[in-house]
N, C-alpha and C positions, 0 to 999 in steps of 0.2 A: 190617775194618781197626777200626772203632771199638769191636767187641767185645771184639777183644785190647786193646787200649787200658784199657776197663772192666775186663775181668778183672784186667792187671796190676797197675793203679793199686787196685783192689778187695784184691786178695793183699797189696801192699806196705802199705798201711793196717790190712790185719789184722793183720800180721807184727809191724807198729809196736807194736798195741794189745798185742799177745801180749807184747812185750818190756817195755812199762810194767808192765803186770799181772805180770810175771815180778818185777819190779824190787820192787813191792809186797809179794808173797808173801816175798822173800827179806829184805826189813828186817822182817820178822816174825820170819824163821828165823834170820837173820844178819845182827844190825843193825850189826854192827863190820866188815862187808862183808870179809871173813876169805878166803873162797874165792874162787878164779879163776872161778865163775860171778858171784858178786857182784860183782865189780872189770868184769866185763864187760857186764854188766846197766846196771852205774852209768856205763859209757864210751857205751854205747851210747845212753842215753835221757837224759843229762844237757843235753846239747843241745834237749832238747824242752823239759824240766822245769824249769832257770833262768830262762828270761826270763819265763814262768808263775810262778813263785815272786818273782822282783824285781816283780811287779804285783800279786801279792795281798798283803792287808795281813797282818802279822802275827798267829798266832792260837797263840799258845804253843809248846807242844812237837809241835802237828800242821802237818803240811803237804798243804796240800790242793793243790798242785799236779800230783800225780799223778792227782786225782779229775778236775780240770778236762779234763786231755789225754785222759783217758780218753773223758769225756763229750765233747770235741771230736773225736776219731777216731771215736768211733761213729757221730757225725751224719753226718761224711764218709761212712763205708761205706757208711750208709744211703744216700745221696745218688747215689753210685757206682753202689751196686749198684741 
């Protein structure tokens, strides 16, 4: 049973990591979020990124919240697997 939970959590964390990475890539290609895919990625990842964005000090036009979330998710994936 423990292996199923590990596999499930690992898969869930990997999907979240890919969603955040997808949002980063889409923000370079479609910064205005005009496509449906961009809107979907923003809606799926904003609950994770918004609290981190509030904690980080302003860095001009750069948003480091996605980097922080990717690092945390990567560390969690390594712990679970």
